[in-house]
C-alpha positions as CSV (number, residue, x, y, z in Angstrom):
1,M,0.1,-0.1,0.0
2,L,1.4,3.2,-1.2
3,T,1.8,6.0,1.3
4,S,3.7,9.3,1.0
5,D,5.3,9.0,4.1
6,G,9.0,10.3,4.2
7,L,8.9,11.0,0.2
8,T,9.2,14.1,-1.7
9,R,6.9,15.0,-4.6
10,G,9.6,14.2,-7.0
11,Q,10.0,10.8,-5.4
12,F,6.4,10.0,-4.9
13,M,4.9,11.1,-8.3
14,P,6.3,8.2,-10.5
15,L,5.2,5.8,-7.8
16,W,1.9,7.4,-7.5
17,R,1.2,7.3,-11.1
18,D,2.1,3.6,-11.5
19,A,-0.1,2.7,-8.5
20,M,-3.1,4.7,-9.8
21,A,-2.7,2.8,-13.2
22,R,-2.5,-0.7,-11.5
23,A,-5.4,-0.1,-8.9
24,V,-8.5,-2.0,-9.8
25,D,-10.7,-0.5,-7.0
26,P,-12.0,3.1,-7.1
27,G,-11.8,3.5,-3.4
28,E,-8.0,2.8,-3.4
29,R,-7.5,5.2,-6.1
30,C,-9.4,7.9,-3.9
31,R,-6.9,6.8,-1.2
32,L,-4.0,7.3,-3.5
33,V,-5.4,10.8,-4.5
34,L,-5.4,11.6,-0.7
35,Q,-1.9,10.6,-0.4
36,L,-0.9,13.0,-3.3
37,G,-2.7,15.8,-1.3
38,R,-0.6,14.8,1.7
39,V,2.6,15.4,-0.5
40,G,1.3,18.8,-1.2
41,A,0.4,19.5,2.5
42,K,3.8,18.7,3.6
43,E,5.8,20.6,0.9
44,D,3.5,23.5,0.4
45,G,1.3,23.8,3.7
46,H,-1.8,22.8,1.5
47,A,-3.0,21.0,-1.4
48,E,-4.2,23.1,-4.5
49,P,-7.2,21.8,-6.3
50,L,-6.6,19.0,-8.4
51,L,-8.6,16.9,-10.8
52,V,-7.7,13.2,-11.6
53,A,-9.5,11.3,-14.4
54,M,-9.2,7.7,-15.3
55,T,-10.1,6.3,-18.6
56,Q,-10.5,2.6,-19.3
57,D,-9.0,0.9,-22.5
58,S,-6.7,3.8,-23.1
59,D,-2.8,4.0,-23.7
60,H,-3.0,6.9,-21.2
61,P,-5.3,5.9,-18.5
62,L,-4.6,8.8,-16.3
63,T,-5.1,12.6,-16.9
64,V,-4.2,15.0,-14.0
65,L,-5.4,18.6,-14.2
66,P,-4.7,21.5,-11.8
67,L,-7.8,23.4,-11.0
68,L,-8.3,27.1,-10.3
69,D,-11.3,26.2,-7.8
70,L,-13.5,23.3,-7.1
71,P,-15.9,22.6,-10.1
72,A,-19.0,23.5,-8.1
73,A,-22.2,24.1,-10.1
74,S,-23.1,26.9,-7.8
75,S,-20.1,28.8,-7.1
76,A,-17.8,28.0,-10.3
77,P,-20.0,27.0,-13.2
78,E,-17.3,28.0,-15.7
79,V,-14.8,25.8,-14.0
80,R,-17.3,23.0,-13.8
81,S,-18.4,23.3,-17.4
82,G,-14.6,23.3,-18.6
83,V,-14.0,20.2,-16.3
84,Q,-17.0,18.3,-17.8
85,E,-16.0,19.2,-21.4
86,R,-12.4,17.9,-20.8
87,L,-13.6,14.7,-19.1
88,A,-16.0,14.0,-22.0
89,E,-12.9,14.6,-24.5
90,V,-10.8,12.0,-22.7
91,G,-13.6,9.5,-22.2
92,A,-13.2,9.5,-18.5
93,T,-14.9,6.8,-16.5
94,E,-13.7,8.0,-13.0
95,V,-13.0,11.4,-11.7
96,Y,-11.3,12.3,-8.5
97,V,-11.2,15.8,-7.0
98,L,-8.5,16.8,-4.4
99,A,-9.0,20.0,-2.3
100,T,-7.9,21.6,1.0
101,L,-11.0,22.8,2.9
102,K,-10.7,25.5,5.7
103,G,-12.1,24.5,9.2
104,P,-12.2,26.2,12.6
105,N,-9.1,27.2,14.5
106,D,-6.6,27.1,11.7
107,A,-7.5,23.5,11.0
108,L,-7.4,22.4,7.4
109,L,-9.2,19.4,5.8
110,L,-7.6,17.5,3.0
111,A,-10.7,15.9,1.0
112,S,-10.4,13.3,-1.8
113,W,-13.6,12.9,-3.5
114,G,-14.5,10.6,-6.5
115,E,-17.2,9.3,-8.7
116,T,-17.7,6.6,-11.3
117,V,-19.6,6.9,-14.4
118,A,-21.9,4.4,-12.9
119,G,-22.6,7.0,-10.2
120,S,-20.7,5.6,-7.3
121,E,-19.1,8.0,-5.0
122,Y,-16.0,7.8,-2.8
123,C,-14.6,10.3,-0.2
124,Q,-11.7,10.3,2.2
125,L,-10.6,13.1,4.5
126,L,-7.5,13.9,6.4
127,A,-7.7,16.8,9.0
128,Y,-4.4,18.6,9.8
129,R,-2.8,21.7,10.8
130,K,0.4,23.5,10.5
131,R,2.5,24.0,13.4
132,G,5.5,26.3,12.1
133,D,7.4,24.2,9.6
134,R,5.5,20.9,10.7
135,I,2.3,19.4,9.8
136,E,0.2,17.6,12.3
137,E,-2.3,15.1,10.8
138,A,-5.2,13.2,12.4
139,Q,-5.8,9.7,11.1
140,A,-7.4,9.6,7.6
141,L,-11.1,8.7,7.4
142,I,-13.2,7.0,4.9
143,A,-16.7,9.0,4.6
144,P,-19.4,6.4,5.5
145,D,-21.7,8.0,3.0
146,P,-19.8,10.0,0.6
147,T,-23.0,11.6,-0.9
148,L,-23.4,13.5,2.4
149,T,-20.1,15.3,2.2
150,E,-19.7,19.0,0.9
151,M,-17.4,17.8,-1.8
152,S,-20.2,15.5,-3.1
153,R,-22.8,18.3,-2.8
154,Q,-20.4,20.7,-4.9
155,C,-18.8,18.3,-7.3
156,R,-21.3,15.3,-8.1
157,G,-22.3,15.0,-11.6
158,L,-18.9,15.8,-13.2
159,L,-19.3,12.7,-15.6
160,T,-21.5,12.2,-18.5
161,P,-23.1,8.7,-18.5
162,R,-21.8,7.0,-21.6
163,H,-24.0,4.3,-23.6
């Protein structure tokens, strides 16, 4: 099981890309996206919004796109529209969104949320805070019902069903 513990972004990325391509379970890919966010949190103090698309039966099954904002229907419809268009272009069957959400008392929440073209959702969360140059982390959690998360409310429906 790949984790980002003790690795720099440069060391982690090739291992992460390989693990994402080889994983067969969307829940595992959601966990791997959270691990990618941990690298950003450790090196930059937060993880920038990021989209990861998986495409079946492709020579390039993984597409990684930095985002200006979460692709939320209400607050960023132009970002959402561009994301949906790009996902349709690559024929994505799974999409994962990584973001850092702000909580109370300087707490940050790293969120990795994903959905499949069949409508299944996944979400893993990691609370952390910066203490000077250090990052203090809680244990990562799997959301029992991803559809009840803020990420789901903002991002669900990015994939267009294909026939």
